[in-house]
DSSP file (Angstrom, degrees, kcal/mol; ACC not computed):
  #  RESIDUE AA STRUCTURE BP1 BP2  ACC     N-H-->O    O-->H-N    N-H-->O    O-->H-N    TCO  KAPPA ALPHA  PHI   PSI    X-CA   Y-CA   Z-CA
    1    1 A M              0   0    0      0, 0.0     2,-0.1     0, 0.0     0, 0.0   0.000 360.0 360.0 360.0 146.6  -28.3  -13.4  -27.2
    2    2 A A        -     0   0    0      1,-0.1     2,-0.1     3,-0.0     3,-0.0  -0.479 360.0-105.4 -80.4 153.2  -24.9  -14.4  -28.8
    3    3 A T        -     0   0    0     -2,-0.1     2,-0.4     1,-0.1    -1,-0.1  -0.424  38.7-100.8 -72.2 149.1  -24.1  -17.9  -29.7
    4    4 A E        -     0   0    0     -2,-0.1     2,-0.4    14,-0.1    -1,-0.1  -0.615  39.8-148.9 -74.1 126.3  -21.8  -19.9  -27.5
    5    5 A E        -     0   0    0     -2,-0.4    14,-1.6    -3,-0.0     2,-0.4  -0.869   6.7-154.4-104.3 138.6  -18.4  -19.9  -29.2
    6    6 A W  E     +A   18   0A   0     -2,-0.4     2,-0.4    12,-0.2    12,-0.2  -0.945  13.8 178.6-117.6 125.4  -16.0  -22.9  -28.8
    7    7 A R  E     -A   17   0A   0     10,-2.7    10,-2.5    -2,-0.4     2,-0.1  -0.974  32.8-105.6-128.0 144.5  -12.2  -22.7  -29.1
    8    8 A T  E     -A   16   0A   0     -2,-0.4     8,-0.3     8,-0.2     6,-0.1  -0.456  33.3-121.7 -64.8 135.4   -9.5  -25.3  -28.7
    9    9 A I  E >   -A   12   0A   0      6,-2.6     3,-1.8     3,-0.6     6,-0.3  -0.704  18.3-144.7 -78.0 118.2   -7.5  -25.0  -25.6
   10   10 A P  T 3  S+     0   0    0      0, 0.0    -1,-0.2     0, 0.0    -2,-0.0   0.866  97.0  46.4 -53.6 -45.5   -3.9  -24.5  -26.8
   11   11 A S  T 3  S+     0   0    0      1,-0.3    -2,-0.0    45,-0.1    45,-0.0   0.588 125.7  31.0 -78.5 -10.0   -2.3  -26.5  -23.9
   12   12 A H  E X  S-A    9   0A   0     -3,-1.8     3,-2.2     3,-0.2    -3,-0.6  -0.566  70.3-176.0-150.7  82.5   -4.8  -29.4  -24.2
   13   13 A P  E 3  S+     0   0A   0      0, 0.0    -1,-0.1     0, 0.0    -2,-0.1   0.516  79.6  64.7 -67.1 -11.7   -5.9  -29.7  -28.0
   14   14 A L  E 3  S+     0   0A   0     -5,-0.1    12,-1.8    -6,-0.1     2,-0.3   0.433 100.7  62.8 -89.9   8.0   -8.4  -32.5  -27.2
   15   15 A F  E <   - B   0  25A   0     -3,-2.2    -6,-2.6    -6,-0.3     2,-0.3  -0.876  67.8-152.2-131.4 156.7  -10.5  -30.0  -25.1
   16   16 A E  E     -AB   8  24A   0      8,-2.8     8,-2.4    -2,-0.3     2,-0.3  -0.973   5.3-147.5-131.2 145.2  -12.4  -26.7  -25.9
   17   17 A A  E     -AB   7  23A   0    -10,-2.5   -10,-2.7    -2,-0.3     2,-0.3  -0.758  19.9-142.8-105.9 158.8  -13.2  -23.7  -23.8
   18   18 A S  E >   -A    6   0A   0      4,-2.0     3,-1.2    -2,-0.3   -12,-0.2  -0.737  24.5-115.0-119.3 165.4  -16.5  -21.7  -24.6
   19   19 A S  T 3  S+     0   0    0    -14,-1.6    66,-0.2    -2,-0.3   -13,-0.1   0.373 118.3  59.5 -80.9   5.2  -17.4  -18.0  -24.5
   20   20 A L  T 3  S-     0   0    0    -15,-0.3    62,-0.3    63,-0.1    -1,-0.2   0.296 124.7-102.6-110.2   9.1  -19.7  -18.9  -21.6
   21   21 A G  S <  S+     0   0    0     -3,-1.2     2,-0.2     1,-0.3    -2,-0.1   0.681  76.4 136.4  81.2  21.9  -16.8  -20.3  -19.5
   22   22 A Q        -     0   0    0     35,-0.0    -4,-2.0     9,-0.0     2,-0.4  -0.564  41.5-147.5 -93.0 163.6  -17.5  -24.1  -20.2
   23   23 A I  E     +B   17   0A   0      9,-0.4     9,-2.6    -6,-0.2     2,-0.3  -0.979  20.8 171.9-129.1 139.7  -15.1  -26.7  -20.9
   24   24 A R  E     +BC  16  31A   0     -8,-2.4    -8,-2.8    -2,-0.4     2,-0.3  -0.951  27.5  64.3-145.2 168.0  -15.8  -29.8  -23.2
   25   25 A G  E  >  +B   15   0A   0      5,-1.8     4,-0.6    -2,-0.3     3,-0.5  -0.833  36.2 117.8 119.6-156.0  -13.9  -32.7  -24.8
   26   26 A G  T  4 S-     0   0    0    -12,-1.8    20,-0.0    -2,-0.3    -2,-0.0  -0.550  89.4 -31.8  86.4-163.8  -12.0  -35.8  -23.6
   27   27 A K  T  4 S+     0   0    0      1,-0.2    -1,-0.2    -2,-0.2     0, 0.0   0.836 146.3  33.9 -66.4 -41.8  -12.9  -39.2  -24.3
   28   28 A R  T  4 S-     0   0    0     -3,-0.5    -1,-0.2     2,-0.1    -2,-0.2   0.587  95.9-137.9-101.5  -6.7  -16.6  -38.7  -24.4
   29   29 A G     <  +     0   0    0     -4,-0.6    -3,-0.2     1,-0.2     3,-0.1   0.341  58.7 126.3  77.5 -12.3  -16.5  -35.0  -25.9
   30   30 A G  S    S-     0   0    0     -5,-0.2    -5,-1.8    -6,-0.2     2,-0.3  -0.012  73.4 -72.8 -71.7 179.8  -19.3  -33.7  -23.6
   31   31 A I  B     -C   24   0A   0     -7,-0.2    -7,-0.3     1,-0.1     2,-0.2  -0.589  55.0-121.2 -72.5 135.4  -19.2  -30.6  -21.3
   32   32 A K        -     0   0    0     -9,-2.6    -9,-0.4    -2,-0.3     2,-0.3  -0.484  19.6-114.7 -86.6 142.7  -17.0  -31.3  -18.3
   33   33 A K        -     0   0    0     -2,-0.2     2,-0.3   -11,-0.1    12,-0.3  -0.626  32.0-146.7 -78.3 131.2  -18.4  -31.1  -14.8
   34   34 A Q        -     0   0    0     -2,-0.3     2,-0.4    10,-0.1    10,-0.2  -0.853   5.3-150.4-100.9 142.5  -16.7  -28.2  -12.8
   35   35 A C  E     -D   43   0B   0      8,-3.3     8,-2.4    -2,-0.3     2,-0.5  -0.888  16.7-122.5-111.2 143.6  -16.1  -28.4   -9.1
   36   36 A V  E     -D   42   0B   0     -2,-0.4     6,-0.2     6,-0.2     2,-0.2  -0.702  23.6-145.8 -80.1 122.9  -16.0  -25.3   -6.8
   37   37 A H    >   -     0   0    0      4,-3.3     3,-2.9    -2,-0.5    -1,-0.0  -0.508  29.8-105.6 -82.4 161.4  -12.9  -24.9   -4.9
   38   38 A K  T 3  S+     0   0    0      1,-0.3    -1,-0.1    -2,-0.2    -2,-0.0   0.740 121.0  64.4 -61.1 -18.1  -12.9  -23.4   -1.4
   39   39 A S  T 3  S-     0   0    0      2,-0.2    -1,-0.3     1,-0.0     3,-0.1   0.556 120.2-109.8 -80.2  -7.5  -11.5  -20.2   -3.0
   40   40 A G  S <  S+     0   0    0     -3,-2.9     2,-0.2     1,-0.4    -2,-0.1   0.335  80.9 123.6  99.6 -13.9  -14.8  -19.9   -4.9
   41   41 A R        -     0   0    0     -5,-0.1    -4,-3.3     1,-0.1    -1,-0.4  -0.559  62.0-113.5 -86.2 148.9  -13.1  -20.7   -8.2
   42   42 A F  E     +D   36   0B   0     37,-0.6    11,-2.1    -6,-0.2    12,-0.5  -0.624  36.0 171.3 -75.1 132.4  -14.0  -23.5  -10.7
   43   43 A H  E     +DE  35  52B   0     -8,-2.4    -8,-3.3    -2,-0.3     2,-0.3  -0.929   3.0 172.7-131.8 166.7  -11.7  -26.4  -11.4
   44   44 A L  E     - E   0  51B   0      7,-2.1     7,-3.0    -2,-0.3     2,-0.5  -0.974  38.0 -88.3-159.2 165.2  -11.9  -29.6  -13.3
   45   45 A R  E     - E   0  50B   0    -12,-0.3     2,-0.4    -2,-0.3     5,-0.2  -0.735  36.4-179.8 -77.6 124.8  -10.0  -32.6  -14.5
   46   46 A V  E >   - E   0  49B   0      3,-3.0     3,-1.5    -2,-0.5     2,-0.6  -0.943  65.5 -44.6-125.6 110.6   -8.5  -32.2  -17.9
   47   47 A G  T 3  S-     0   0    0     -2,-0.4    -2,-0.0     1,-0.2   -35,-0.0  -0.646 123.3 -23.7  78.0-119.9   -6.6  -35.2  -19.1
   48   48 A N  T 3  S+     0   0    0     -2,-0.6     2,-0.3    -3,-0.0    -1,-0.2   0.238 126.8  63.3-106.6  10.1   -4.5  -36.4  -16.1
   49   49 A S  E <  S-E   46   0B   0     -3,-1.5    -3,-3.0    -5,-0.0     2,-0.4  -0.900  79.3-111.6-134.1 158.0   -4.3  -33.1  -14.2
   50   50 A V  E     -E   45   0B   0     -2,-0.3     2,-0.4    -5,-0.2    -5,-0.2  -0.790  36.7-168.7 -89.3 136.6   -6.6  -30.6  -12.4
   51   51 A Q  E     -E   44   0B   0     -7,-3.0    -7,-2.1    -2,-0.4     2,-0.4  -0.908  24.7-118.1-129.0 149.8   -6.9  -27.3  -14.1
   52   52 A W  E  >  -E   43   0B   0     -2,-0.4     4,-1.6    -9,-0.2    -9,-0.3  -0.743  21.9-144.0 -82.0 132.1   -8.4  -23.9  -13.1
   53   53 A V  H  > S+     0   0    0    -11,-2.1     4,-3.1    -2,-0.4     5,-0.3   0.896  96.0  56.9 -64.4 -41.7  -11.2  -23.0  -15.4
   54   54 A H  H  > S+     0   0    0    -12,-0.5     4,-1.9     1,-0.2    -1,-0.2   0.869 110.0  47.0 -67.4 -32.5  -10.5  -19.2  -15.5
   55   55 A I  H  > S+     0   0    0      2,-0.2     4,-2.5     3,-0.2     5,-0.3   0.900 111.1  51.1 -67.2 -41.3   -6.9  -20.0  -16.7
   56   56 A L  H  X S+     0   0    0     -4,-1.6     4,-2.2     1,-0.2    -2,-0.2   0.949 116.7  39.1 -60.3 -53.0   -8.0  -22.4  -19.3
   57   57 A V  H  X S+     0   0    0     -4,-3.1     4,-2.2     2,-0.2     5,-0.2   0.867 115.6  52.4 -75.5 -31.1  -10.6  -20.0  -20.8
   58   58 A C  H  X S+     0   0    0     -4,-1.9     4,-2.2    -5,-0.3     5,-0.3   0.892 113.9  43.7 -66.4 -41.3   -8.3  -16.8  -20.4
   59   59 A T  H  X S+     0   0    0     -4,-2.5     4,-1.5     3,-0.2    -2,-0.2   0.915 113.2  52.0 -65.2 -41.8   -5.4  -18.6  -22.3
   60   60 A T  H  < S+     0   0    0     -4,-2.2    -2,-0.2    -5,-0.3    -1,-0.2   0.938 123.3  26.3 -65.6 -48.4   -7.8  -19.9  -24.9
   61   61 A F  H  < S+     0   0    0     -4,-2.2    -1,-0.2    -5,-0.2    -2,-0.2   0.638 133.2  30.8 -92.8 -16.1   -9.4  -16.4  -25.7
   62   62 A H  H  < S-     0   0    0     -4,-2.2    -3,-0.2     1,-0.3    -2,-0.2   0.391 103.9-121.4-126.4   3.1   -6.6  -13.9  -24.8
   63   63 A G     <  -     0   0    0     -4,-1.5    -1,-0.3    -5,-0.3    -2,-0.1  -0.246  51.5 -29.8  90.6 178.8   -3.5  -15.9  -25.5
   64   64 A P  S    S-     0   0    0      0, 0.0    25,-0.1     0, 0.0     3,-0.0  -0.153  83.8 -69.4 -73.3 167.6   -0.7  -16.9  -23.1
   65   65 A K        -     0   0    0      1,-0.1     4,-0.0     5,-0.1     7,-0.0  -0.324  34.8-138.0 -56.1 137.7    0.5  -14.8  -20.1
   66   66 A P  S    S-     0   0    0      0, 0.0    -1,-0.1     0, 0.0     3,-0.0   0.924  86.9  -4.4 -65.5 -46.1    2.2  -11.6  -21.2
   67   67 A T  S >  S-     0   0    0      1,-0.1     3,-1.7     4,-0.0     0, 0.0  -0.963  78.6-102.5-140.6 167.3    4.8  -12.3  -18.3
   68   68 A P  T 3  S+     0   0    0      0, 0.0    -1,-0.1     0, 0.0    -3,-0.0   0.876 117.6  59.4 -53.5 -33.9    5.3  -14.9  -15.6
   69   69 A S  T 3  S+     0   0    0     -4,-0.0     2,-0.1     2,-0.0    21,-0.0   0.649  85.5  95.5 -77.7 -11.8    4.0  -12.4  -13.0
   70   70 A Y    <   -     0   0    0     -3,-1.7     2,-0.3    21,-0.1    21,-0.2  -0.394  51.7-179.4 -75.5 150.5    0.7  -11.9  -14.6
   71   71 A T  E     -F   90   0C   0     19,-2.4    19,-2.1    -2,-0.1     2,-0.2  -0.920  37.7 -77.9-140.2 174.3   -2.4  -13.8  -13.5
   72   72 A V  E     -F   89   0C   0     -2,-0.3     2,-0.5    17,-0.2    17,-0.2  -0.575  43.0-156.6 -74.3 129.0   -6.1  -14.0  -14.4
   73   73 A D  E     -F   88   0C   0     15,-2.8    15,-1.4    -2,-0.2     2,-0.9  -0.973  12.4-144.3-111.7 128.6   -8.2  -11.2  -13.1
   74   74 A H  E >   -F   87   0C   0     -2,-0.5     3,-2.2    13,-0.2    13,-0.2  -0.819  15.8-160.1 -74.9  93.9  -11.9  -11.5  -12.7
   75   75 A I  T 3  S+     0   0    0     11,-2.5    36,-0.9    -2,-0.9    -1,-0.2   0.833  92.1  42.4 -56.5 -42.5  -13.0   -8.0  -13.7
   76   76 A N  T 3  S-     0   0    0     10,-0.3    -1,-0.3     2,-0.2    11,-0.1   0.303 111.7-121.4 -89.1  14.4  -16.3   -8.2  -12.0
   77   77 A R  S <  S+     0   0    0     -3,-2.2    -2,-0.1     9,-0.2     3,-0.1   0.619  73.0 129.5  60.1  15.3  -14.6   -9.9   -8.9
   78   78 A D    >   -     0   0    0      1,-0.1     3,-2.1     3,-0.1    -1,-0.2  -0.868  45.4-163.3 -99.3 104.2  -16.9  -13.0   -9.4
   79   79 A P  T 3  S+     0   0    0      0, 0.0   -37,-0.6     0, 0.0    -1,-0.1   0.701  88.0  57.0 -70.0 -14.7  -14.5  -15.9   -9.3
   80   80 A K  T 3  S+     0   0    0    -39,-0.2     2,-1.1     1,-0.1   -39,-0.1   0.499  83.3  89.2 -86.7  -3.3  -17.4  -18.1  -10.9
   81   81 A D    <   +     0   0    0     -3,-2.1    -5,-0.2     1,-0.1    -3,-0.1  -0.762  47.8 163.9 -98.0  91.3  -17.8  -15.8  -13.9
   82   82 A N        +     0   0    0     -2,-1.1   -61,-0.2   -62,-0.3    -1,-0.1  -0.128  21.3 134.3-107.4  41.5  -15.4  -17.3  -16.4
   83   83 A R    >>  -     0   0    0    -63,-0.2     3,-2.4     1,-0.1     4,-0.7  -0.635  65.7-119.5 -76.3 143.3  -16.7  -15.7  -19.6
   84   84 A P  G >4 S+     0   0    0      0, 0.0     3,-1.0     0, 0.0    -1,-0.1   0.815 112.0  59.7 -58.0 -29.3  -13.8  -14.3  -21.6
   85   85 A E  G 34 S+     0   0    0      1,-0.3    -3,-0.0   -66,-0.2   -10,-0.0   0.644 105.9  49.9 -71.0 -14.4  -15.1  -10.7  -21.4
   86   86 A N  G <4 S+     0   0    0     -3,-2.4   -11,-2.5   -11,-0.1     2,-0.4   0.528 105.3  68.9-100.2  -9.7  -14.9  -11.0  -17.7
   87   87 A L  E <<  +F   74   0C   0     -3,-1.0     2,-0.3    -4,-0.7   -13,-0.2  -0.883  53.7 162.3-118.6 143.8  -11.3  -12.3  -17.6
   88   88 A R  E     -F   73   0C   0    -15,-1.4   -15,-2.8    -2,-0.4     2,-0.3  -0.973  44.1-103.2-152.9 154.8   -7.9  -10.6  -18.5
   89   89 A W  E     -F   72   0C   0     -2,-0.3     2,-0.3   -17,-0.2   -17,-0.2  -0.638  50.8-179.2 -69.1 127.8   -4.2  -11.1  -17.9
   90   90 A A  E     -F   71   0C   0    -19,-2.1   -19,-2.4    -2,-0.3    -2,-0.0  -0.993  28.1-122.5-143.2 148.6   -3.3   -8.5  -15.2
   91   91 A S     >  -     0   0    0     -2,-0.3     4,-2.7   -21,-0.2     5,-0.1  -0.334  41.7-102.1 -74.7 168.6   -0.1   -7.5  -13.3
   92   92 A P  H  > S+     0   0    0      0, 0.0     4,-1.3     0, 0.0    -1,-0.1   0.810 126.4  52.8 -59.7 -32.8   -0.1   -7.7   -9.6
   93   93 A T  H  > S+     0   0    0      2,-0.2     4,-1.1     1,-0.2     3,-0.2   0.925 109.6  48.0 -61.7 -51.6   -0.7   -3.9   -9.4
   94   94 A A  H >> S+     0   0    0      1,-0.2     4,-1.1     2,-0.2     3,-1.0   0.934 111.1  53.3 -55.4 -54.6   -3.7   -4.2  -11.8
   95   95 A Q  H 3< S+     0   0    0     -4,-2.7    -1,-0.2     1,-0.3    -2,-0.2   0.790 103.8  53.3 -54.8 -35.7   -5.0   -7.0   -9.7
   96   96 A A  H >< S+     0   0    0     -4,-1.3     3,-1.0     1,-0.2    -1,-0.3   0.829 103.4  58.1 -71.7 -29.2   -4.8   -5.0   -6.4
   97   97 A R  H << S+     0   0    0     -4,-1.1    -1,-0.2    -3,-1.0    -2,-0.2   0.822 114.2  38.1 -69.3 -26.1   -6.9   -2.2   -8.0
   98   98 A N  T 3< S+     0   0    0     -4,-1.1    -1,-0.2    -3,-0.1     2,-0.2   0.153  90.0 124.7-107.8  21.3   -9.6   -4.8   -8.6
   99   99 A N    <>  -     0   0    0     -3,-1.0     4,-1.9     1,-0.1     5,-0.1  -0.566  57.1-144.3 -91.0 134.6   -9.3   -6.8   -5.4
  100  100 A T  H  > S+     0   0    0     -2,-0.2     4,-2.9     2,-0.2     5,-0.2   0.884 104.1  56.9 -66.6 -37.9  -12.4   -7.4   -3.0
  101  101 A N  H  > S+     0   0    0      2,-0.2     4,-0.8     1,-0.2    -1,-0.2   0.907 105.0  49.2 -59.5 -44.6   -9.9   -7.2    0.0
  102  102 A V  H >4>S+     0   0    0      1,-0.2     5,-1.6     2,-0.2     3,-0.9   0.918 110.6  51.4 -63.0 -45.3   -8.8   -3.7   -1.1
  103  103 A L  H ><5S+     0   0    0     -4,-1.9     3,-2.4     1,-0.2    -2,-0.2   0.931 105.3  55.9 -58.0 -43.8  -12.4   -2.6   -1.4
  104  104 A N  H 3<5S+     0   0    0     -4,-2.9    -1,-0.2     1,-0.3    -2,-0.2   0.711 102.5  56.7 -68.1 -14.3  -13.2   -3.9    2.1
  105  105 A K  T <<5S-     0   0    0     -3,-0.9    -1,-0.3    -4,-0.8    -2,-0.2   0.370 129.8 -90.3 -93.7   5.8  -10.4   -1.7    3.5
  106  106 A G  T < 5S+     0   0    0     -3,-2.4    -3,-0.2     1,-0.4    -2,-0.1   0.317  87.1 124.6 109.0  -8.9  -11.9    1.5    2.0
  107  107 A L      < -     0   0    0     -5,-1.6    -1,-0.4    -6,-0.1    21,-0.1  -0.464  55.5-110.8 -82.3 159.0  -10.3    1.7   -1.4
  108  108 A P        +     0   0    0      0, 0.0    19,-0.2     0, 0.0    -1,-0.1  -0.021  47.6  62.5 -86.2-173.8  -12.6    1.9   -4.5
  109  109 A L        +     0   0    0     17,-0.4     2,-0.3     1,-0.2    18,-0.2   0.892  13.1 160.9  78.6 134.2  -13.7    0.2   -7.4
  110  110 A Y  E     -G  126   0D   0     16,-1.2    16,-2.3     2,-0.0     2,-0.4  -0.941  19.4-151.6-155.7 155.6  -15.4   -2.5   -9.4
  111  111 A I  E     +G  125   0D   0    -36,-0.9     2,-0.3    -2,-0.3    14,-0.2  -1.000  22.7 169.2-128.3 135.4  -16.6   -2.8  -12.9
  112  112 A N  E     -G  124   0D   0     12,-2.3    12,-3.0    -2,-0.4     2,-0.5  -0.890  29.6-128.0-133.6 164.9  -19.5   -5.1  -13.6
  113  113 A D  E     +G  123   0D   0     -2,-0.3     2,-0.3    10,-0.2    10,-0.2  -0.964  34.4 167.3-119.5 139.0  -21.7   -5.6  -16.7
  114  114 A Y  E     -G  122   0D   0      8,-2.4     8,-2.7    -2,-0.5     2,-0.4  -0.931  31.2-131.6-143.9 163.1  -25.5   -5.5  -16.2
  115  115 A T  E     -G  121   0D   0     -2,-0.3     6,-0.2     6,-0.2     2,-0.0  -0.973  23.7-141.9-118.8 129.3  -28.6   -5.4  -18.3
  116  116 A N    >   -     0   0    0      4,-2.1     3,-1.6    -2,-0.4     6,-0.0  -0.251  37.6 -91.6 -84.6-178.8  -31.4   -2.8  -17.3
  117  117 A Q  T 3  S+     0   0    0      1,-0.3    -1,-0.1     2,-0.1    -2,-0.0   0.758 126.7  58.2 -72.4 -19.7  -35.1   -3.5  -17.6
  118  118 A Q  T 3  S-     0   0    0      2,-0.1    -1,-0.3     1,-0.0    -3,-0.0   0.542 121.0-106.3 -81.2  -5.9  -35.1   -2.1  -21.2
  119  119 A G  S <  S+     0   0    0     -3,-1.6     2,-0.6     1,-0.3    -2,-0.1   0.554  70.4 144.4  93.7   4.9  -32.5   -4.6  -22.3
  120  120 A T        -     0   0    0     26,-0.0    -4,-2.1     1,-0.0     2,-0.4  -0.720  42.3-139.9 -87.2 125.8  -29.6   -2.3  -22.5
  121  121 A R  E     +G  115   0D   0     -2,-0.6    25,-3.1    -6,-0.2    26,-0.5  -0.683  27.3 174.9 -86.5 127.8  -26.2   -3.6  -21.5
  122  122 A Y  E     -GH 114 145D   0     -8,-2.7    -8,-2.4    -2,-0.4     2,-0.6  -0.922  35.7-124.1-129.2 152.6  -23.8   -1.3  -19.5
  123  123 A Y  E     -GH 113 144D   0     21,-3.5    21,-2.4    -2,-0.3     2,-0.6  -0.886  33.2-150.5 -87.3 128.4  -20.5   -1.4  -17.7
  124  124 A A  E     -GH 112 143D   0    -12,-3.0   -12,-2.3    -2,-0.6     2,-0.6  -0.913  10.1-166.1-100.0 123.2  -21.3   -0.3  -14.3
  125  125 A I  E     -GH 111 142D   0     17,-3.6    17,-2.1    -2,-0.6     2,-0.5  -0.942   6.4-176.2-108.3 112.3  -18.4    1.5  -12.5
  126  126 A K  E     -GH 110 141D   0    -16,-2.3   -16,-1.2    -2,-0.6     2,-0.5  -0.951   4.2-167.7-117.5 132.1  -18.9    1.9   -8.8
  127  127 A V  E     - H   0 140D   0     13,-3.4    13,-2.4    -2,-0.5     2,-0.5  -0.942  10.4-149.9-114.3 117.9  -16.3    3.9   -6.8
  128  128 A E  E     - H   0 139D   0     -2,-0.5    11,-0.2    11,-0.2    -2,-0.0  -0.806   9.8-155.6 -95.6 134.1  -16.2    3.7   -3.1
  129  129 A I  E     - H   0 138D   0      9,-3.4     9,-2.0    -2,-0.5   -22,-0.1  -0.910  22.5-120.1-104.9 113.9  -14.9    6.9   -1.6
  130  130 A P        -     0   0    0      0, 0.0     2,-0.2     0, 0.0     7,-0.1  -0.272  35.9-172.8 -60.8 148.1  -13.5    6.4    1.9
  131  131 A G        -     0   0    0      1,-0.1     6,-0.2     7,-0.0     2,-0.2  -0.529  23.4-101.0-122.6-175.7  -15.2    8.4    4.6
  132  132 A T     >  -     0   0    0      4,-0.3     4,-2.2    -2,-0.2    -1,-0.1  -0.466  43.3 -97.2 -97.6-177.4  -14.7    9.1    8.3
  133  133 A R  T  4 S+     0   0    0      1,-0.2     4,-0.1     2,-0.2    -1,-0.1   0.917 126.6  47.7 -63.3 -35.1  -16.5    7.4   11.1
  134  134 A E  T  4 S+     0   0    0      1,-0.2    -1,-0.2     2,-0.1    -3,-0.0   0.909 121.8  31.6 -72.4 -44.5  -18.8   10.5   11.2
  135  135 A T  T  4 S-     0   0    0      1,-0.1    -1,-0.2     3,-0.0    -2,-0.2   0.668  95.3-154.8 -91.3 -14.1  -19.5   10.7    7.4
  136  136 A G     <  -     0   0    0     -4,-2.2    -4,-0.3     2,-0.0     2,-0.2   0.011  39.1 -40.0  67.3-178.6  -19.3    7.1    6.5
  137  137 A R        -     0   0    0     -6,-0.2     2,-0.3    -4,-0.1    -9,-0.0  -0.537  53.8-153.1 -84.9 148.5  -18.4    5.8    3.0
  138  138 A K  E     -H  129   0D   0     -9,-2.0    -9,-3.4    -2,-0.2     2,-0.4  -0.818   5.6-150.1-114.5 156.2  -19.7    7.5   -0.2
  139  139 A Y  E     -H  128   0D   0     -2,-0.3     2,-0.4   -11,-0.2   -11,-0.2  -0.968   5.2-160.0-135.2 148.8  -20.1    5.9   -3.4
  140  140 A M  E     -H  127   0D   0    -13,-2.4   -13,-3.4    -2,-0.4     2,-0.4  -0.973  14.3-164.3-122.2 135.3  -19.9    7.2   -7.0
  141  141 A H  E     +H  126   0D   0     -2,-0.4     2,-0.4   -15,-0.2   -15,-0.2  -0.946  11.5 177.2-121.5 146.4  -21.6    5.4   -9.9
  142  142 A K  E     -H  125   0D   0    -17,-2.1   -17,-3.6    -2,-0.4     2,-0.4  -0.976  13.4-155.6-149.0 137.3  -21.2    5.6  -13.5
  143  143 A A  E     -H  124   0D   0     -2,-0.4     2,-0.4   -19,-0.2   -19,-0.2  -0.903   7.4-166.2-113.2 135.5  -22.9    3.5  -16.3
  144  144 A L  E     -H  123   0D   0    -21,-2.4   -21,-3.5    -2,-0.4     2,-0.2  -0.993  27.5-120.3-125.1 117.4  -21.2    3.2  -19.7
  145  145 A N  E >>  -H  122   0D   0     -2,-0.4     3,-1.6   -23,-0.2     4,-0.6  -0.457  17.5-139.7 -60.2 126.3  -23.4    1.8  -22.6
  146  146 A I  G >4 S+     0   0    0    -25,-3.1     3,-0.5     1,-0.3    -1,-0.2   0.785  99.9  62.8 -64.4 -29.6  -21.6   -1.4  -23.7
  147  147 A E  G 34 S+     0   0    0    -26,-0.5    -1,-0.3     1,-0.2    -2,-0.1   0.715 111.4  37.5 -66.1 -16.2  -22.4   -0.5  -27.4
  148  148 A N  G <4 S+     0   0    0     -3,-1.6     2,-0.4     1,-0.2    -1,-0.2   0.462 116.8  47.8-114.0  -3.9  -20.3    2.6  -27.0
  149  149 A Y    <<  -     0   0    0     -4,-0.6    -1,-0.2    -3,-0.5     2,-0.1  -0.999  66.1-138.8-146.3 137.6  -17.4    1.4  -24.9
  150  150 A T     >  -     0   0    0     -2,-0.4     4,-1.7     1,-0.1     5,-0.1  -0.428  36.9-107.4 -82.0 168.2  -15.0   -1.6  -24.8
  151  151 A L  H  > S+     0   0    0      1,-0.2     4,-2.4     2,-0.2     5,-0.1   0.888 121.6  54.9 -64.0 -39.0  -14.1   -3.2  -21.6
  152  152 A E  H  > S+     0   0    0      1,-0.2     4,-2.1     2,-0.2    -1,-0.2   0.851 106.1  50.2 -68.5 -29.2  -10.7   -1.7  -21.8
  153  153 A E  H  > S+     0   0    0      2,-0.2     4,-2.7     1,-0.2    -1,-0.2   0.882 107.9  53.8 -67.3 -38.5  -12.2    1.7  -22.2
  154  154 A A  H  X S+     0   0    0     -4,-1.7     4,-2.2     2,-0.2    -2,-0.2   0.906 108.9  49.5 -59.5 -45.7  -14.4    1.1  -19.1
  155  155 A I  H  X S+     0   0    0     -4,-2.4     4,-2.2     1,-0.2    -2,-0.2   0.938 110.3  50.5 -64.4 -42.2  -11.2    0.2  -17.1
  156  156 A Q  H  X S+     0   0    0     -4,-2.1     4,-2.8     1,-0.2    -2,-0.2   0.891 109.6  50.4 -59.4 -41.9   -9.5    3.4  -18.4
  157  157 A E  H  X S+     0   0    0     -4,-2.7     4,-2.2     2,-0.2    -1,-0.2   0.925 108.6  52.8 -61.0 -41.7  -12.5    5.4  -17.3
  158  158 A R  H  X S+     0   0    0     -4,-2.2     4,-2.1     2,-0.2    -2,-0.2   0.916 111.0  46.2 -52.3 -49.7  -12.3    3.7  -13.9
  159  159 A D  H  X S+     0   0    0     -4,-2.2     4,-2.3     1,-0.2    -2,-0.2   0.853 110.3  53.7 -70.3 -34.8   -8.7    4.6  -13.5
  160  160 A A  H  X S+     0   0    0     -4,-2.8     4,-2.3     2,-0.2    -1,-0.2   0.909 107.4  50.2 -58.7 -44.0   -9.5    8.1  -14.6
  161  161 A I  H  X S+     0   0    0     -4,-2.2     4,-2.2     2,-0.2    -2,-0.2   0.889 111.5  49.5 -64.5 -42.8  -12.2    8.5  -12.0
  162  162 A M  H  <>S+     0   0    0     -4,-2.1     5,-3.0     2,-0.2     4,-0.4   0.934 111.3  48.1 -60.5 -44.9   -9.7    7.2   -9.3
  163  163 A A  H ><5S+     0   0    0     -4,-2.3     3,-1.0     1,-0.2    -2,-0.2   0.897 111.5  51.6 -65.5 -38.6   -7.0    9.8  -10.5
  164  164 A E  H 3<5S+     0   0    0     -4,-2.3    -1,-0.2     1,-0.3    -2,-0.2   0.917 112.6  46.0 -67.0 -41.5   -9.7   12.6  -10.4
  165  165 A L  T 3<5S-     0   0    0     -4,-2.2    -1,-0.3    -5,-0.1    -2,-0.2   0.487 113.1-121.2 -81.8   2.3  -10.5   11.6   -6.9
  166  166 A G  T < 5 +     0   0    0     -3,-1.0     2,-0.6    -4,-0.4    -3,-0.2   0.836  61.8 146.5  57.7  37.9   -6.9   11.4   -5.8
  167  167 A V      < -     0   0    0     -5,-3.0     2,-0.3    -6,-0.2    -1,-0.2  -0.921  37.9-146.3-104.0 128.2   -7.2    7.9   -4.9
  168  168 A E              0   0    0     -2,-0.6    -5,-0.0     1,-0.1     0, 0.0  -0.653 360.0 360.0 -89.8 139.2   -4.2    5.7   -5.4
  169  169 A A              0   0    0     -2,-0.3    -1,-0.1   -62,-0.1   -62,-0.0   0.479 360.0 360.0 -67.8 360.0   -4.4    2.1   -6.3
């Protein structure tokens, strides 16, 4: 298992974000307690303000927002998973492709990372293919070995599957 990596948060230099989604620092220097917002996302007090953990971690590990319209995307759609590899800056269009509400309306897709019983890590791509009332929904699964694919390549593979199925995001 990889060691936890700590980096200084650019906007709050007395605090650090970790590769496991933790925040530490302040007067006592310990790991800060995170609270769950009703949206399911973690927030905490940093200095004199309340901050979203996913934004602090994404900014620390991936740099500032590319444009003002970009927001942090939880790739596996779990708002409590604030590891840097699960976070990315995404445009509203890219966010819509990975949105739970979109999935619930019959459009496809998610990417998750999981470990099988043999200990091999994969990016799992699940595509939901809208069906009719008679046929129901169908699912297509694809597993990509993490050792052979980057997250960006898994996202490209997901988008290629969508295009092949003729499904628009």
